[in-house]
Backbone as JSON Lines, residues from 0, in Angstrom:
{"i":0,"aa":"M","n":[-2.48,-9.75,-15.74],"ca":[-2.29,-10.23,-13.99],"c":[-3.36,-9.9,-13.62]}
{"i":1,"aa":"A","n":[-3.84,-10.95,-12.78],"ca":[-4.77,-11.26,-11.6],"c":[-4.35,-10.66,-10.22]}
{"i":2,"aa":"L","n":[-5.08,-10.02,-9.44],"ca":[-4.62,-9.36,-8.47],"c":[-4.73,-10.44,-7.37]}
{"i":3,"aa":"V","n":[-3.54,-10.52,-6.25],"ca":[-3.66,-11.37,-5.26],"c":[-4.49,-10.56,-4.11]}
{"i":4,"aa":"L","n":[-5.64,-11.04,-3.93],"ca":[-6.39,-10.55,-2.73],"c":[-6.38,-11.75,-1.51]}
{"i":5,"aa":"T","n":[-5.93,-12.54,-1.65],"ca":[-5.88,-13.06,-0.29],"c":[-4.46,-12.99,0.4]}
{"i":6,"aa":"P","n":[-4.92,-12.89,1.58],"ca":[-3.27,-13.0,2.41],"c":[-2.07,-13.51,1.93]}
{"i":7,"aa":"N","n":[-1.05,-12.54,1.47],"ca":[-0.17,-12.93,0.88],"c":[1.35,-12.23,1.69]}
{"i":8,"aa":"I","n":[1.13,-11.81,2.55],"ca":[2.58,-11.32,3.36],"c":[3.09,-12.38,4.58]}
{"i":9,"aa":"D","n":[4.16,-12.73,4.52],"ca":[4.65,-13.89,5.3],"c":[4.44,-13.2,7.07]}
{"i":10,"aa":"N","n":[4.54,-12.22,7.51],"ca":[4.62,-11.83,8.77],"c":[3.25,-10.4,8.75]}
{"i":11,"aa":"P","n":[1.87,-10.54,8.43],"ca":[1.22,-9.62,8.64],"c":[1.11,-8.37,9.8]}
{"i":12,"aa":"D","n":[1.07,-9.45,10.79],"ca":[1.18,-8.33,12.25],"c":[2.59,-7.36,12.36]}
{"i":13,"aa":"G","n":[3.92,-8.1,11.96],"ca":[4.84,-7.29,11.92],"c":[5.08,-6.42,11.05]}
{"i":14,"aa":"F","n":[4.2,-6.51,9.43],"ca":[4.05,-5.31,8.86],"c":[3.19,-4.09,9.29]}
{"i":15,"aa":"Y","n":[2.24,-4.64,9.62],"ca":[1.36,-3.64,10.24],"c":[1.71,-2.97,11.23]}
{"i":16,"aa":"D","n":[2.54,-3.45,12.16],"ca":[2.86,-2.67,13.2],"c":[4.31,-1.85,12.44]}
{"i":17,"aa":"A","n":[4.99,-2.04,11.95],"ca":[6.07,-1.29,11.19],"c":[5.32,-0.21,10.41]}
{"i":18,"aa":"L","n":[4.31,-0.35,9.78],"ca":[3.6,0.34,9.17],"c":[3.09,1.59,10.07]}
{"i":19,"aa":"V","n":[2.51,1.14,11.3],"ca":[1.87,2.16,12.23],"c":[3.24,2.92,13.04]}
{"i":20,"aa":"Q","n":[4.11,2.28,13.07],"ca":[5.45,2.79,13.62],"c":[5.83,4.21,12.96]}
{"i":21,"aa":"A","n":[5.85,3.81,11.53],"ca":[6.08,4.36,10.52],"c":[5.49,5.94,10.42]}
{"i":22,"aa":"H","n":[4.29,5.79,11.04],"ca":[3.18,7.22,11.2],"c":[3.38,7.89,12.51]}
{"i":23,"aa":"E","n":[4.24,6.99,13.4],"ca":[4.21,7.85,14.73],"c":[4.95,9.27,14.48]}
{"i":24,"aa":"G","n":[4.35,9.96,15.14],"ca":[4.91,11.62,15.31],"c":[4.38,12.23,13.92]}
{"i":25,"aa":"L","n":[3.78,11.86,13.15],"ca":[3.62,12.57,11.83],"c":[2.22,13.14,12.26]}
{"i":26,"aa":"N","n":[1.92,14.43,11.7],"ca":[0.59,15.26,11.63],"c":[0.06,14.44,10.56]}
{"i":27,"aa":"A","n":[-1.53,14.84,10.1],"ca":[-2.16,14.32,9.21],"c":[-1.76,14.54,7.74]}
{"i":28,"aa":"D","n":[-1.03,15.69,7.71],"ca":[-0.25,16.18,6.29],"c":[0.84,15.32,6.03]}
{"i":29,"aa":"E","n":[1.6,14.87,6.67],"ca":[2.91,14.28,6.9],"c":[2.24,12.77,6.67]}
{"i":30,"aa":"S","n":[1.37,12.14,7.5],"ca":[1.08,10.9,7.28],"c":[0.39,10.67,5.75]}
{"i":31,"aa":"A","n":[-0.22,11.54,5.32],"ca":[-0.79,11.65,3.76],"c":[0.41,11.3,2.78]}
{"i":32,"aa":"A","n":[1.03,12.25,2.93],"ca":[2.03,12.39,2.0],"c":[3.33,10.86,2.38]}
{"i":33,"aa":"F","n":[3.59,10.6,3.52],"ca":[4.09,9.32,3.6],"c":[3.3,8.28,2.72]}
{"i":34,"aa":"N","n":[1.87,7.73,2.88],"ca":[1.28,6.97,2.2],"c":[1.1,7.25,0.71]}
{"i":35,"aa":"A","n":[1.44,8.47,0.59],"ca":[1.45,8.69,-1.16],"c":[3.12,8.23,-1.6]}
{"i":36,"aa":"R","n":[4.03,8.66,-0.82],"ca":[5.18,7.85,-1.3],"c":[5.2,6.44,-1.21]}
{"i":37,"aa":"L","n":[4.88,5.83,0.03],"ca":[4.91,4.24,-0.33],"c":[4.3,3.75,-1.54]}
{"i":38,"aa":"I","n":[2.74,4.35,-1.53],"ca":[1.98,3.69,-2.6],"c":[2.8,4.06,-4.24]}
{"i":39,"aa":"L","n":[3.63,4.92,-4.21],"ca":[4.37,4.96,-5.57],"c":[5.2,4.01,-5.44]}
{"i":40,"aa":"I","n":[6.08,3.63,-4.26],"ca":[7.46,2.94,-4.07],"c":[6.45,1.72,-4.68]}
{"i":41,"aa":"L","n":[5.69,0.95,-4.03],"ca":[4.98,-0.19,-4.21],"c":[4.55,-0.27,-5.42]}
{"i":42,"aa":"A","n":[3.94,0.84,-6.43],"ca":[3.57,0.91,-7.7],"c":[4.66,0.48,-8.52]}
{"i":43,"aa":"N","n":[5.57,1.16,-8.3],"ca":[6.7,1.06,-9.05],"c":[7.2,-0.47,-9.05]}
{"i":44,"aa":"Q","n":[7.34,-0.95,-7.71],"ca":[7.8,-2.47,-7.78],"c":[6.86,-3.2,-8.29]}
{"i":45,"aa":"V","n":[5.64,-3.29,-8.62],"ca":[4.51,-3.97,-9.28],"c":[4.89,-3.5,-10.72]}
{"i":46,"aa":"G","n":[5.19,-2.46,-11.27],"ca":[5.61,-1.97,-12.34],"c":[4.7,-2.31,-13.6]}
{"i":47,"aa":"N","n":[3.64,-2.99,-13.47],"ca":[2.55,-3.37,-14.64],"c":[1.18,-2.41,-14.74]}
{"i":48,"aa":"E","n":[0.86,-1.53,-15.74],"ca":[-0.19,-0.49,-15.49],"c":[-1.62,-1.12,-15.24]}
{"i":49,"aa":"E","n":[-1.67,-2.37,-16.11],"ca":[-2.86,-3.0,-16.22],"c":[-3.12,-3.55,-14.54]}
{"i":50,"aa":"T","n":[-1.97,-3.84,-13.99],"ca":[-2.3,-4.74,-12.65],"c":[-2.61,-3.59,-11.79]}
{"i":51,"aa":"L","n":[-1.62,-2.39,-11.81],"ca":[-1.99,-1.08,-11.1],"c":[-3.5,-0.65,-11.06]}
{"i":52,"aa":"R","n":[-4.34,-0.52,-12.49],"ca":[-5.33,0.06,-12.78],"c":[-6.55,-0.87,-12.12]}
{"i":53,"aa":"A","n":[-6.21,-2.04,-12.06],"ca":[-7.15,-2.92,-11.52],"c":[-6.94,-2.99,-9.92]}
{"i":54,"aa":"A","n":[-6.04,-2.33,-9.39],"ca":[-5.82,-2.59,-7.82],"c":[-6.6,-1.15,-7.64]}
{"i":55,"aa":"L","n":[-6.55,0.14,-8.29],"ca":[-7.25,1.32,-8.07],"c":[-8.55,0.85,-7.9]}
{"i":56,"aa":"K","n":[-9.25,0.1,-8.81],"ca":[-10.85,-0.24,-9.21],"c":[-11.03,-0.86,-7.95]}
{"i":57,"aa":"T","n":[-10.35,-1.84,-7.85],"ca":[-10.53,-2.64,-6.69],"c":[-10.7,-1.9,-5.24]}
{"i":58,"aa":"A","n":[-9.59,-0.86,-5.3],"ca":[-9.8,-0.03,-3.77],"c":[-10.92,1.12,-3.93]}
{"i":59,"aa":"Q","n":[-11.24,1.32,-5.14],"ca":[-12.41,2.32,-4.95],"c":[-13.73,1.74,-4.59]}
{"i":60,"aa":"G","n":[-13.86,0.48,-4.82],"ca":[-14.97,-0.3,-4.86],"c":[-14.88,-0.84,-3.14]}
{"i":61,"aa":"A","n":[-13.93,-0.7,-2.29],"ca":[-13.71,-1.28,-0.98],"c":[-14.58,-0.45,-0.13]}
């Protein structure tokens, strides 16, 4: 499965605002833990290891 690298969120500004709000009041460690949990939840939604590994490689090159 090819990665979707073009905008694909119905309301990207709304999602970004929700993401920022989710981090409000968190210290750096809590924020990092939140991000880790969110990544694992989203990875579970993707579910395809090949796609997830491609995403890792893409993120490393960013």
